[in-house]
Each structure stands twice: as C-alpha cells, then as structure tokens.
N, C-alpha and C positions, 0 to 999 in steps of 0.2 A: 723497753731497748729497743724491740725490733722494730719502734715505728721510728724513733727516733732514728736508726741506720737507714731506714728509706729513703728520710727526710735529706741527712749528707750523702747520702746516693746520690738526690737528688738536684746536687747542688744547692738547698737552701741554704736563708742564712741563719746563723746561730742561733739567731735568737728565737726563731722559728722552732730549730728543732731541739731549746731546750723549752721550749711552754709546750711543741704539742703532747711529750709525752707526759707532763705535768698531769694537762686538759687532759689527757684520754685519761689517767690512773683517778680524777676527778670525776670525770663524769664515770666510769665504771661503777667507782662508789655507789655515787648519787643512784646510778638507775638501780643496783642492786637494794638502794639501802630503801630506796621511795614507799615500792610495791608493798615492802613488810610493813614500813610505818602508816600506811596508806589504812593497813586492815588490821594492823593492830589498835591502831586509833579511832578503828569503828565499832571493833570486838570490845573493848574499854570504856568507850564514851566518852573519851577523851586524847590529849595530844597527846602523840607519845611519839619521841623522834629518837629513842634510845635504848637499851634495855630497861624495863621496871623492875630490874634487879638493884639499879643503882639506887637508890635512895636506905636500901635494905643494908649494902654493900661498906657505905660510908654509914652507915648506925653500927655496923657490926665493927669496923675495923678502929672508926675511930672515937665511936661515942660508949656508953655505957650499955653492956647488950641487956642486961636485966631489966632495961625501960625501955626496951623498941616497942613492947604493944603494950607504951600506956604502962608497964609493968612486965614481970616476966611472963614468956611465952609459953605456948602448951607446948610441955618438961616432955610429949611422946615424938617432938619432931628435930627438924635439926635449928641451926640457926639463919639457913637462910629459907627455908619452906615453910614453918612456921608464919612467921611476919607474914608472908603472903596470904596462907589461909586466913589469920584476925585482920586481912587491909580485906579481904574481899566479903567476911562476916560483916563488918562493919557498913559494906560499902551495901550490904543486903538489907542491912538493920536500918541506914540513915540517909540513903544514898546518895553519899557526896561524892563516890567515885573511889576504886579503885586506887588507882596512880594518886586523887588527889589524898589516900586516908593513908599511903604510902611515904608520902612528903613531910605528911604532920605527926606520925611516926620515927622516920626520919633525926626530923627538926627537933623532938622531943627527947630522943633518946643523947644528942649530940647539946644537949643545950648549954653544958659546961664544956665544953670543948673551948681554948683557947691559942692563937694562934701558937702558942709558943707547946704546946700539948699535941697539934697537929703537925708539926713542924718537927717533934720528936717522935711522932707516929710513923711519920712518913721517914726518915732516918733508920729507926728501924725495917721497915716493909723494904727499905732498898740493901737492909744486911740478909735481907731473909731471901728476897727475892735472885741474889747473888749466891746466895749458899747451899748447898748441894745433899746435909746431912736430912733422911727419911727419906733417898730416893732409890734406896737400895730395893725396897720388893717391887718397885716399878721396872726395874732394871732386868728383871732374873727372868730367863724366859717360865712359859709355862709348865715345860716339862724339866728343866731341872731339879736336880736333887733341892732338899730341904735344907739348904747352909745358908739360911739371910744372913750368916755373919758375914762370910766371904762374897757376894753378894751389895752388902753394906758396906765392907772396903772396898770394894767395885766404885759402888757411888759416891763415896766419903771422901777415904783417906785416899783410893789414886786419882780419882779423877779433882779434885782439888789444890793436886800437884800440877795438871794442867791448865785447869780452868783458870782458876785464882789468879794466875800473871796475865791469860788470857785477858781477865774481864777488864784487866788495865788497860792492856793495847786499846779495847774496843775504845773505854772512856780517853783515850790516850787521841783514837781515829775521832775521836765528835768532837777536838779540841784543835785538829790540824789541820789548816790552810791549803789545798792541795791548787797547785796555779804553773805547773808546766803545759799540760796538754789539756785540751779542749773535753775528751774523751774523759780523761781520769778525772776533771773535774764535775761533769755532769753522771760521774755514776758514784761521786763524794756526795754532791747533796739529794741523789735519791736516795740515800746508802743512811742518812745523815737527818733527813726527813722520816722516814721508814725506823729507825732504830729510835730517835725521840719519841715519836709519835707512840712504839711499844713500850718506852721508860714511863712515856704518864700513870700508868699500870698501880706501881705505889703511891702515888696521890691520889686514889678512889677506890683501893679494890686492898685487901688484905695479902700481903704478897707469899708465894714460896718459887721454892725453885724448878718446880714445875713450869711455869711459865716463861724458862730459860729455853726449852724448847722452841716458841715461836721465834725469840730473838739471835739464836744461837748462830744460825745459818747467815741471817744481815751481820751480827757479831763479825763471821769468818770473812766473809767479804772485806768488812771494813780494817782488820785487822792488813788483808792485801792491801787495800788500795794505800794504809797506810805505810807498809812496807814500799809501794809504790813509788810516794811521794818520796820516801825519805832516801831512798836510793837511786833517786832523780836527784834532789839538792844538791846531798855529797858524790855523783858521777855528773851530774854537771851536764847531760843529755838536753840537747833539747830537740822541740816539736818537729815534728812530718808536719809539711807545706798539705794544708786544710785541717788541720789539727790544734790549730796556734790556740792559745786562752782566749776565753773572754770576762771582760771585765765584771759582767751582766753575775756570770757561774762564782767569779770570786766575792764581788759582792756579797751572794746568798751566801755564800760558805760564812764568813764573817758576822753576817747576823747569827747563822744557826748557830755558831760559835761563844759570839756574846751572849745569845739567850740560856746555853748552857750553864756557862758563869757565871750571867745572872742569877740562874733561878737558884744553882746549885749553893753558891754564896750565900743566899736569901736564906735562903731554908736553915743552911749551918750555923747563920746567927744568931736566927732567931728559935734554930734550935738548945743554944746555949743558958 
C-alpha cells in the first residue's frame, strides 16, 4: 500500500499503480520462499516447493488415518509426526527419498477418497474453521484463576454472538464489487486475494477455529470495505479527482467474485 501511495503521488497511471504492489508482494514472497525451498530440496534430496507436511495433512484430513503408514502408525507419537518418522525409516531402508515416500503414503491413505467424500470433508472443515468451540483455554491469561467454564463462555457463547454475524459479513465482502473509488477498489482486490488465499486451508488441511487468528484482521478490513461500498452506493457520493474507478480493478473484482461463487457452488453440489 505504501508503494501504491508513492506511485499515485508521482502521478503514475492507474494500471502501474495497481500492478506495482501486487508485483512487489509476489517478488517478496518468492524471495522469502526460494532460499528455504533450495535448502530443503538439498537436505531432502528432492524437489521441495512447499512444506513436506502437506501429503500427511491431506491423508489425515481426507483419508483413512489408520492407513497413513501403509497401516497403523507408531502409537507413541501424534498423527502428524509419526508418518514423518516412518517415511524417514523407509527412506533409510530403500533410498526412495522421504518426500517420495510421504507422497506414496498419502496416496495409499486416500485410496478410497471420492469427489463426494472430499467435498463433504471440505464443508465440515469450513464449519470447524469458523467455529469457536475449544478456544477457551487459549484465551485464558496464564495468571488467571483456573475457571475454565468462564473462559469457555467468553470463547464460545460471547464470541459467537459477535463472530457469527461478522463471518457472514466477510463472506458478503468477498462477493461485493466496489466500483466508485480507485483507492477502495485496490484495497478490495488486495483483501479478496488475501482472504481467498487463507480460505484455501480447509481444502488441504484439517481446519480449526485457531486459524481465524490469521484471517481475522483481513476479515475486519473486508467488513469496513463492505460498509464503505454500501454507504457509497446508498449515498451516491462521487469519487474525488484522481481517484476515479479503474475498469481493470472492476474486472479483477468480478473475476474473484465469480471464482468464489463457482468454487462454493461446486463444493455444495458435489457434497450433496
């Protein structure tokens, strides 16, 4: 946003002002990921472009947990660490490579996964993703009295009265297209991209309410953008000179909205 502000201040074209922050964000992401990816690939003697826990997460979320290690895993460890230890032992014995073994284990555990079962698990994941249950112990300060019931009430009952409606407002913000001000449009695009990136988590990993701690900030900003968009339409206020809407950003918003609706509708239909 700072780069965008500087670009606008210098009187650059709106297209450049829109592309620059997105390119800077993509470049920063690649610059941070590349050194880790190279070092992990060297250490594991395989191509690693994301965390090696993804196959295990897919197996534990959508497959049969008792088949992750080509059968039951070591009962002395968790469902997240036991498969990694097993894959390392297989790698030492066969030389196939830890990453390759993890992929084979995941495929074996997900052998019976169908589009319908996957879609249903995704729906269940989203329900857990936006739920608050079980969050009470995390909200309780370390020096607070051991009254778990009170903190559970804060997390579950009180929070749900606020969080439930807000989560629907966030969903609405993903569908609304802002078209009155260039500045609002750019913020809306960046927020949609950020939120949709975070909302891919239920498609690949067991979800839980703790993951909303990362999406909460963007969700709050999205609600603000939604309110500004609605108030602008109702009030009919015009954009200031130099802040006229961009057709490119309008098209990007419609594209993101269409993608959101398409994915949600597809999951809902397949899950039924």
